[in-house]
A tleap script that builds the chain and sets N, CA, C and O, in Angstrom:
source leaprc.protein.ff14SB
mol = sequence {
  NMET VAL TRP THR LEU GLU LEU ALA SER PHE
  LEU ASP ASP ALA PRO TRP PRO ALA ASN LYS
  ALA GLU LEU ILE ASP TYR ALA GLN ARG THR
  GLY ALA PRO GLN GLU VAL ILE GLU ASN LEU
  ARG ASP LEU GLU ASP THR ASP GLU PRO TYR
  GLU SER ILE GLU GLU ILE TRP LEU ASP TYR
  PRO THR LYS GLU ASP PHE PHE TYR ASP GLU
  GLU ASP LYS ASP PHE SER GLY PHE PHE VAL
  ILE LEU GLU ASN ILE THR PRO ILE THR ILE
  GLY VAL PHE ASN TYR ARG PHE CTYR
}
set mol.1.N position { -73.329 18.865 -56.802 }
set mol.1.CA position { -73.604 20.262 -56.519 }
set mol.1.C position { -74.963 20.600 -57.118 }
set mol.1.O position { -75.153 20.530 -58.332 }
set mol.2.N position { -75.896 20.964 -56.261 }
set mol.2.CA position { -77.247 21.310 -56.698 }
set mol.2.C position { -77.564 22.720 -56.216 }
set mol.2.O position { -77.488 23.016 -55.024 }
set mol.3.N position { -77.920 23.579 -57.161 }
set mol.3.CA position { -78.288 24.955 -56.822 }
set mol.3.C position { -79.782 25.148 -57.040 }
set mol.3.O position { -80.370 24.576 -57.958 }
set mol.4.N position { -80.375 25.949 -56.195 }
set mol.4.CA position { -81.758 26.392 -56.366 }
set mol.4.C position { -81.748 27.911 -56.252 }
set mol.4.O position { -80.752 28.501 -55.834 }
set mol.5.N position { -82.847 28.535 -56.621 }
set mol.5.CA position { -82.925 29.993 -56.479 }
set mol.5.C position { -82.767 30.407 -55.026 }
set mol.5.O position { -82.130 31.415 -54.722 }
set mol.6.N position { -83.353 29.618 -54.131 }
set mol.6.CA position { -83.257 29.951 -52.712 }
set mol.6.C position { -81.805 29.903 -52.242 }
set mol.6.O position { -81.348 30.807 -51.543 }
set mol.7.N position { -81.080 28.851 -52.623 }
set mol.7.CA position { -79.682 28.743 -52.220 }
set mol.7.C position { -78.833 29.841 -52.854 }
set mol.7.O position { -77.991 30.439 -52.184 }
set mol.8.N position { -79.044 30.103 -54.120 }
set mol.8.CA position { -78.267 31.134 -54.820 }
set mol.8.C position { -78.533 32.522 -54.250 }
set mol.8.O position { -77.663 33.391 -54.310 }
set mol.9.N position { -79.722 32.741 -53.699 }
set mol.9.CA position { -80.062 34.060 -53.159 }
set mol.9.C position { -79.164 34.431 -51.978 }
set mol.9.O position { -79.017 35.614 -51.671 }
set mol.10.N position { -78.566 33.455 -51.317 }
set mol.10.CA position { -77.659 33.752 -50.210 }
set mol.10.C position { -76.351 34.363 -50.700 }
set mol.10.O position { -75.576 34.884 -49.897 }
set mol.11.N position { -76.095 34.308 -51.994 }
set mol.11.CA position { -74.881 34.897 -52.563 }
set mol.11.C position { -75.165 36.190 -53.323 }
set mol.11.O position { -74.275 36.730 -53.979 }
set mol.12.N position { -76.394 36.687 -53.239 }
set mol.12.CA position { -76.751 37.915 -53.963 }
set mol.12.C position { -75.848 39.085 -53.603 }
set mol.12.O position { -75.436 39.845 -54.479 }
set mol.13.N position { -75.540 39.232 -52.327 }
set mol.13.CA position { -74.743 40.374 -51.877 }
set mol.13.C position { -73.279 40.009 -51.642 }
set mol.13.O position { -72.562 40.733 -50.952 }
set mol.14.N position { -72.842 38.907 -52.203 }
set mol.14.CA position { -71.442 38.485 -52.048 }
set mol.14.C position { -70.522 39.519 -52.689 }
set mol.14.O position { -70.918 40.223 -53.619 }
set mol.15.N position { -69.300 39.605 -52.188 }
set mol.15.CA position { -68.354 40.604 -52.723 }
set mol.15.C position { -67.745 40.162 -54.054 }
set mol.15.O position { -66.587 39.748 -54.112 }
set mol.16.N position { -68.544 40.255 -55.123 }
set mol.16.CA position { -68.077 39.841 -56.448 }
set mol.16.C position { -67.090 40.858 -56.984 }
set mol.16.O position { -67.278 42.043 -56.708 }
set mol.17.N position { -66.088 40.507 -57.703 }
set mol.17.CA position { -65.579 39.165 -57.951 }
set mol.17.C position { -64.944 38.596 -56.681 }
set mol.17.O position { -64.401 39.328 -55.853 }
set mol.18.N position { -65.028 37.267 -56.555 }
set mol.18.CA position { -64.497 36.604 -55.371 }
set mol.18.C position { -64.018 35.206 -55.735 }
set mol.18.O position { -64.573 34.554 -56.619 }
set mol.19.N position { -62.989 34.762 -55.046 }
set mol.19.CA position { -62.513 33.400 -55.291 }
set mol.19.C position { -63.273 32.432 -54.391 }
set mol.19.O position { -64.118 32.840 -53.594 }
set mol.20.N position { -62.969 31.174 -54.524 }
set mol.20.CA position { -63.680 30.123 -53.800 }
set mol.20.C position { -63.600 30.339 -52.280 }
set mol.20.O position { -64.618 30.262 -51.592 }
set mol.21.N position { -62.416 30.604 -51.763 }
set mol.21.CA position { -62.228 30.785 -50.317 }
set mol.21.C position { -63.020 31.993 -49.802 }
set mol.21.O position { -63.613 31.933 -48.725 }
set mol.22.N position { -63.029 33.080 -50.567 }
set mol.22.CA position { -63.776 34.276 -50.154 }
set mol.22.C position { -65.269 34.013 -50.131 }
set mol.22.O position { -65.971 34.494 -49.242 }
set mol.23.N position { -65.761 33.257 -51.097 }
set mol.23.CA position { -67.190 32.944 -51.137 }
set mol.23.C position { -67.590 32.038 -49.969 }
set mol.23.O position { -68.647 32.228 -49.368 }
set mol.24.N position { -66.755 31.067 -49.656 }
set mol.24.CA position { -67.042 30.193 -48.517 }
set mol.24.C position { -67.035 31.006 -47.222 }
set mol.24.O position { -67.919 30.841 -46.381 }
set mol.25.N position { -66.043 31.879 -47.063 }
set mol.25.CA position { -65.975 32.739 -45.878 }
set mol.25.C position { -67.211 33.623 -45.773 }
set mol.25.O position { -67.784 33.772 -44.694 }
set mol.26.N position { -67.625 34.214 -46.906 }
set mol.26.CA position { -68.818 35.069 -46.909 }
set mol.26.C position { -70.061 34.271 -46.511 }
set mol.26.O position { -70.866 34.732 -45.702 }
set mol.27.N position { -70.213 33.087 -47.075 }
set mol.27.CA position { -71.380 32.258 -46.774 }
set mol.27.C position { -71.414 31.882 -45.300 }
set mol.27.O position { -72.484 31.883 -44.691 }
set mol.28.N position { -70.274 31.563 -44.718 }
set mol.28.CA position { -70.229 31.209 -43.300 }
set mol.28.C position { -70.544 32.404 -42.411 }
set mol.28.O position { -71.281 32.278 -41.433 }
set mol.29.N position { -69.987 33.565 -42.749 }
set mol.29.CA position { -70.213 34.769 -41.937 }
set mol.29.C position { -71.657 35.241 -41.982 }
set mol.29.O position { -72.159 35.794 -41.003 }
set mol.30.N position { -72.341 35.026 -43.123 }
set mol.30.CA position { -73.715 35.512 -43.259 }
set mol.30.C position { -74.754 34.483 -42.841 }
set mol.30.O position { -75.953 34.753 -42.901 }
set mol.31.N position { -74.304 33.298 -42.414 }
set mol.31.CA position { -75.246 32.296 -41.934 }
set mol.31.C position { -75.987 31.559 -43.034 }
set mol.31.O position { -77.133 31.149 -42.846 }
set mol.32.N position { -75.349 31.390 -44.171 }
set mol.32.CA position { -75.972 30.651 -45.278 }
set mol.32.C position { -76.139 29.186 -44.875 }
set mol.32.O position { -75.365 28.676 -44.066 }
set mol.33.N position { -77.129 28.514 -45.425 }
set mol.33.CA position { -77.327 27.094 -45.107 }
set mol.33.C position { -76.113 26.250 -45.488 }
set mol.33.O position { -75.315 26.635 -46.342 }
set mol.34.N position { -75.992 25.114 -44.849 }
set mol.34.CA position { -74.872 24.210 -45.095 }
set mol.34.C position { -74.802 23.781 -46.558 }
set mol.34.O position { -73.712 23.537 -47.075 }
set mol.35.N position { -75.951 23.684 -47.235 }
set mol.35.CA position { -75.966 23.282 -48.646 }
set mol.35.C position { -75.196 24.277 -49.513 }
set mol.35.O position { -74.518 23.884 -50.462 }
set mol.36.N position { -75.303 25.570 -49.184 }
set mol.36.CA position { -74.586 26.595 -49.949 }
set mol.36.C position { -73.079 26.407 -49.765 }
set mol.36.O position { -72.314 26.446 -50.729 }
set mol.37.N position { -72.672 26.203 -48.522 }
set mol.37.CA position { -71.247 26.037 -48.228 }
set mol.37.C position { -70.708 24.769 -48.894 }
set mol.37.O position { -69.603 24.776 -49.438 }
set mol.38.N position { -71.477 23.692 -48.855 }
set mol.38.CA position { -71.042 22.455 -49.519 }
set mol.38.C position { -70.929 22.642 -51.023 }
set mol.38.O position { -69.985 22.146 -51.638 }
set mol.39.N position { -71.882 23.354 -51.627 }
set mol.39.CA position { -71.811 23.630 -53.065 }
set mol.39.C position { -70.566 24.443 -53.406 }
set mol.39.O position { -69.909 24.192 -54.416 }
set mol.40.N position { -70.248 25.417 -52.557 }
set mol.40.CA position { -69.058 26.234 -52.801 }
set mol.40.C position { -67.785 25.409 -52.642 }
set mol.40.O position { -66.821 25.617 -53.379 }
set mol.41.N position { -67.768 24.492 -51.706 }
set mol.41.CA position { -66.588 23.629 -51.526 }
set mol.41.C position { -66.392 22.706 -52.725 }
set mol.41.O position { -65.269 22.294 -53.016 }
set mol.42.N position { -67.477 22.383 -53.419 }
set mol.42.CA position { -67.391 21.514 -54.596 }
set mol.42.C position { -66.877 22.243 -55.836 }
set mol.42.O position { -66.613 21.613 -56.860 }
set mol.43.N position { -66.733 23.570 -55.750 }
set mol.43.CA position { -66.263 24.340 -56.907 }
set mol.43.C position { -64.828 23.969 -57.242 }
set mol.43.O position { -64.064 23.504 -56.396 }
set mol.44.N position { -64.495 24.190 -58.490 }
set mol.44.CA position { -63.142 23.954 -58.983 }
set mol.44.C position { -62.185 24.975 -58.354 }
set mol.44.O position { -62.511 26.158 -58.248 }
set mol.45.N position { -61.012 24.508 -57.942 }
set mol.45.CA position { -59.997 25.418 -57.405 }
set mol.45.C position { -59.289 26.115 -58.559 }
set mol.45.O position { -58.576 25.487 -59.341 }
set mol.46.N position { -59.499 27.412 -58.648 }
set mol.46.CA position { -58.853 28.202 -59.704 }
set mol.46.C position { -58.218 29.438 -59.079 }
set mol.46.O position { -58.590 29.858 -57.983 }
set mol.47.N position { -57.258 30.009 -59.790 }
set mol.47.CA position { -56.625 31.239 -59.317 }
set mol.47.C position { -57.464 32.461 -59.655 }
set mol.47.O position { -57.374 33.489 -58.983 }
set mol.48.N position { -58.278 32.348 -60.692 }
set mol.48.CA position { -59.093 33.481 -61.115 }
set mol.48.C position { -60.376 33.545 -60.299 }
set mol.48.O position { -60.989 32.514 -60.023 }
set mol.49.N position { -60.786 34.749 -59.912 }
set mol.49.CA position { -62.030 34.884 -59.136 }
set mol.49.C position { -63.264 34.700 -60.022 }
set mol.49.O position { -63.223 34.898 -61.236 }
set mol.50.N position { -64.347 34.320 -59.375 }
set mol.50.CA position { -65.647 34.230 -60.054 }
set mol.50.C position { -66.238 35.634 -60.106 }
set mol.50.O position { -66.221 36.364 -59.115 }
set mol.51.N position { -66.756 35.998 -61.260 }
set mol.51.CA position { -67.293 37.349 -61.448 }
set mol.51.C position { -68.732 37.486 -60.945 }
set mol.51.O position { -69.152 38.574 -60.551 }
set mol.52.N position { -69.482 36.384 -60.959 }
set mol.52.CA position { -70.887 36.440 -60.548 }
set mol.52.C position { -71.401 35.024 -60.327 }
set mol.52.O position { -70.708 34.045 -60.602 }
set mol.53.N position { -72.620 34.936 -59.830 }
set mol.53.CA position { -73.247 33.627 -59.608 }
set mol.53.C position { -73.418 32.876 -60.922 }
set mol.53.O position { -73.451 31.646 -60.925 }
set mol.54.N position { -73.528 33.594 -62.041 }
set mol.54.CA position { -73.694 32.943 -63.338 }
set mol.54.C position { -72.488 32.078 -63.705 }
set mol.54.O position { -72.633 31.111 -64.452 }
set mol.55.N position { -71.312 32.407 -63.197 }
set mol.55.CA position { -70.126 31.591 -63.464 }
set mol.55.C position { -70.106 30.332 -62.606 }
set mol.55.O position { -69.455 29.348 -62.957 }
set mol.56.N position { -70.809 30.361 -61.499 }
set mol.56.CA position { -70.879 29.199 -60.607 }
set mol.56.C position { -72.018 28.286 -61.021 }
set mol.56.O position { -71.847 27.072 -61.134 }
set mol.57.N position { -73.184 28.881 -61.246 }
set mol.57.CA position { -74.381 28.133 -61.651 }
set mol.57.C position { -74.723 28.589 -63.066 }
set mol.57.O position { -75.348 29.632 -63.255 }
set mol.58.N position { -74.312 27.807 -64.048 }
set mol.58.CA position { -74.454 28.211 -65.454 }
set mol.58.C position { -75.895 28.408 -65.877 }
set mol.58.O position { -76.160 29.188 -66.792 }
set mol.59.N position { -76.839 27.724 -65.237 }
set mol.59.CA position { -78.263 27.865 -65.579 }
set mol.59.C position { -78.984 28.870 -64.696 }
set mol.59.O position { -80.211 28.844 -64.604 }
set mol.60.N position { -78.243 29.751 -64.048 }
set mol.60.CA position { -78.860 30.743 -63.163 }
set mol.60.C position { -79.827 31.604 -63.969 }
set mol.60.O position { -79.437 32.197 -64.974 }
set mol.61.N position { -81.093 31.676 -63.533 }
set mol.61.CA position { -82.072 32.467 -64.280 }
set mol.61.C position { -81.784 33.965 -64.176 }
set mol.61.O position { -81.434 34.469 -63.108 }
set mol.62.N position { -81.932 34.652 -65.274 }
set mol.62.CA position { -81.732 36.095 -65.291 }
set mol.62.C position { -83.083 36.791 -65.356 }
set mol.62.O position { -84.121 36.137 -65.468 }
set mol.63.N position { -83.067 38.106 -65.287 }
set mol.63.CA position { -84.309 38.867 -65.379 }
set mol.63.C position { -85.027 38.589 -66.700 }
set mol.63.O position { -86.256 38.606 -66.757 }
set mol.64.N position { -84.271 38.336 -67.742 }
set mol.64.CA position { -84.866 38.058 -69.055 }
set mol.64.C position { -85.683 36.773 -69.041 }
set mol.64.O position { -86.586 36.604 -69.861 }
set mol.65.N position { -85.375 35.869 -68.118 }
set mol.65.CA position { -86.129 34.625 -68.022 }
set mol.65.C position { -87.499 34.824 -67.377 }
set mol.65.O position { -88.393 33.995 -67.543 }
set mol.66.N position { -87.663 35.925 -66.641 }
set mol.66.CA position { -88.892 36.145 -65.896 }
set mol.66.C position { -89.784 37.231 -66.476 }
set mol.66.O position { -90.992 37.219 -66.240 }
set mol.67.N position { -89.223 38.164 -67.224 }
set mol.67.CA position { -89.996 39.299 -67.706 }
set mol.67.C position { -90.050 39.305 -69.228 }
set mol.67.O position { -89.099 38.899 -69.895 }
set mol.68.N position { -91.174 39.772 -69.771 }
set mol.68.CA position { -91.296 39.874 -71.216 }
set mol.68.C position { -90.488 41.066 -71.699 }
set mol.68.O position { -90.151 41.957 -70.920 }
set mol.69.N position { -90.190 41.074 -72.947 }
set mol.69.CA position { -89.436 42.158 -73.551 }
set mol.69.C position { -90.319 43.394 -73.604 }
set mol.69.O position { -91.329 43.406 -74.308 }
set mol.70.N position { -89.947 44.435 -72.865 }
set mol.70.CA position { -90.768 45.635 -72.804 }
set mol.70.C position { -90.874 46.337 -74.151 }
set mol.70.O position { -91.833 47.072 -74.388 }
set mol.71.N position { -89.912 46.124 -75.027 }
set mol.71.CA position { -89.962 46.747 -76.340 }
set mol.71.C position { -90.955 46.044 -77.259 }
set mol.71.O position { -91.458 46.640 -78.211 }
set mol.72.N position { -91.233 44.775 -76.971 }
set mol.72.CA position { -92.158 43.999 -77.791 }
set mol.72.C position { -93.529 44.023 -77.138 }
set mol.72.O position { -93.839 43.179 -76.298 }
set mol.73.N position { -94.341 44.982 -77.522 }
set mol.73.CA position { -95.655 45.139 -76.911 }
set mol.73.C position { -96.776 44.794 -77.879 }
set mol.73.O position { -97.890 45.300 -77.743 }
set mol.74.N position { -96.501 43.961 -78.827 }
set mol.74.CA position { -97.498 43.553 -79.804 }
set mol.74.C position { -98.241 42.332 -79.268 }
set mol.74.O position { -97.739 41.210 -79.346 }
set mol.75.N position { -99.428 42.551 -78.729 }
set mol.75.CA position { -100.229 41.463 -78.168 }
set mol.75.C position { -101.391 41.100 -79.079 }
set mol.75.O position { -102.335 40.450 -78.630 }
set mol.76.N position { -101.350 41.498 -80.341 }
set mol.76.CA position { -102.491 41.291 -81.230 }
set mol.76.C position { -102.817 39.811 -81.395 }
set mol.76.O position { -103.993 39.453 -81.471 }
set mol.77.N position { -101.829 38.958 -81.452 }
set mol.77.CA position { -102.082 37.531 -81.586 }
set mol.77.C position { -102.803 36.964 -80.379 }
set mol.77.O position { -103.627 36.060 -80.513 }
set mol.78.N position { -102.502 37.481 -79.220 }
set mol.78.CA position { -103.149 37.046 -77.988 }
set mol.78.C position { -104.642 37.364 -78.014 }
set mol.78.O position { -105.463 36.529 -77.636 }
set mol.79.N position { -104.992 38.561 -78.456 }
set mol.79.CA position { -106.392 38.957 -78.475 }
set mol.79.C position { -107.188 38.221 -79.546 }
set mol.79.O position { -108.382 37.977 -79.367 }
set mol.80.N position { -106.561 37.871 -80.632 }
set mol.80.CA position { -107.253 37.103 -81.667 }
set mol.80.C position { -107.649 35.740 -81.104 }
set mol.80.O position { -108.749 35.256 -81.370 }
set mol.81.N position { -106.774 35.131 -80.341 }
set mol.81.CA position { -107.084 33.838 -79.732 }
set mol.81.C position { -108.261 33.987 -78.766 }
set mol.81.O position { -109.148 33.135 -78.747 }
set mol.82.N position { -108.282 35.029 -77.986 }
set mol.82.CA position { -109.362 35.227 -77.018 }
set mol.82.C position { -110.711 35.460 -77.704 }
set mol.82.O position { -111.746 35.047 -77.182 }
set mol.83.N position { -110.709 36.109 -78.851 }
set mol.83.CA position { -111.963 36.368 -79.547 }
set mol.83.C position { -112.623 35.076 -80.018 }
set mol.83.O position { -113.842 35.029 -80.180 }
set mol.84.N position { -111.842 34.042 -80.235 }
set mol.84.CA position { -112.386 32.783 -80.740 }
set mol.84.C position { -112.864 31.838 -79.644 }
set mol.84.O position { -113.316 30.734 -79.946 }
set mol.85.N position { -112.774 32.242 -78.389 }
set mol.85.CA position { -113.201 31.386 -77.288 }
set mol.85.C position { -114.673 31.644 -76.992 }
set mol.85.O position { -115.095 32.791 -76.843 }
set mol.86.N position { -115.446 30.571 -76.910 }
set mol.86.CA position { -116.864 30.669 -76.580 }
set mol.86.C position { -117.024 30.481 -75.082 }
set mol.86.O position { -116.579 29.472 -74.535 }
set mol.87.N position { -117.657 31.443 -74.406 }
set mol.87.CA position { -117.835 31.304 -72.964 }
set mol.87.C position { -118.809 30.176 -72.633 }
set mol.87.O position { -119.810 29.989 -73.324 }
set mol.88.N position { -118.513 29.434 -71.582 }
set mol.88.CA position { -119.355 28.329 -71.138 }
set mol.88.C position { -119.655 28.528 -69.662 }
set mol.88.O position { -118.750 28.770 -68.864 }
set mol.89.N position { -120.910 28.427 -69.307 }
set mol.89.CA position { -121.294 28.528 -67.909 }
set mol.89.C position { -121.341 27.128 -67.319 }
set mol.89.O position { -122.057 26.258 -67.815 }
set mol.90.N position { -120.586 26.921 -66.275 }
set mol.90.CA position { -120.512 25.598 -65.662 }
set mol.90.C position { -121.490 25.474 -64.512 }
set mol.90.O position { -122.070 24.405 -64.322 }
set mol.91.N position { -121.686 26.495 -63.764 }
set mol.91.CA position { -122.594 26.411 -62.621 }
set mol.91.C position { -122.683 27.752 -61.920 }
set mol.91.O position { -121.943 28.686 -62.229 }
set mol.92.N position { -123.586 27.826 -60.990 }
set mol.92.CA position { -123.779 29.042 -60.208 }
set mol.92.C position { -123.440 28.711 -58.764 }
set mol.92.O position { -123.890 27.703 -58.220 }
set mol.93.N position { -122.652 29.562 -58.163 }
set mol.93.CA position { -122.217 29.324 -56.791 }
set mol.93.C position { -122.759 30.424 -55.889 }
set mol.93.O position { -122.747 31.600 -56.253 }
set mol.94.N position { -123.227 30.038 -54.729 }
set mol.94.CA position { -123.680 31.002 -53.715 }
set mol.94.C position { -122.648 31.025 -52.590 }
set mol.94.O position { -122.232 29.983 -52.084 }
set mol.95.N position { -122.255 32.215 -52.220 }
set mol.95.CA position { -121.280 32.368 -51.159 }
set mol.95.C position { -121.899 33.112 -49.998 }
set mol.95.O position { -122.653 34.066 -50.190 }
set mol.96.N position { -121.579 32.673 -48.787 }
set mol.96.CA position { -121.993 33.385 -47.595 }
set mol.96.C position { -120.737 33.934 -46.928 }
set mol.96.O position { -119.731 33.238 -46.787 }
set mol.97.N position { -120.817 35.150 -46.536 }
set mol.97.CA position { -119.703 35.784 -45.837 }
set mol.97.C position { -120.111 36.017 -44.389 }
set mol.97.O position { -121.133 36.653 -44.128 }
set mol.98.N position { -119.353 35.529 -43.480 }
set mol.98.CA position { -119.671 35.672 -42.056 }
set mol.98.C position { -118.824 36.742 -41.439 }
set mol.98.O position { -118.944 37.012 -40.245 }
savepdb mol mol.pdb
quit
């Protein structure tokens, strides 16, 4: 069972919580790729429904994986590093726009 963000995105609007059969039915009705349906068929048969994609794909990236902490706005260390960089000119380029 291999999940990617693209494959997992087909379950974004799934009717959570849902059991294995409901997820397979949803994927088939919405035209999800065969890989999604095969991944769902590989799931463990349980009586309890899955609450979200995170229960199916344990490494599913969350918003916290993509965005910085808005409360932590201290960028002083970043600017100190930039102050120590010496600019270097590599070449001059001429561009023509047609």
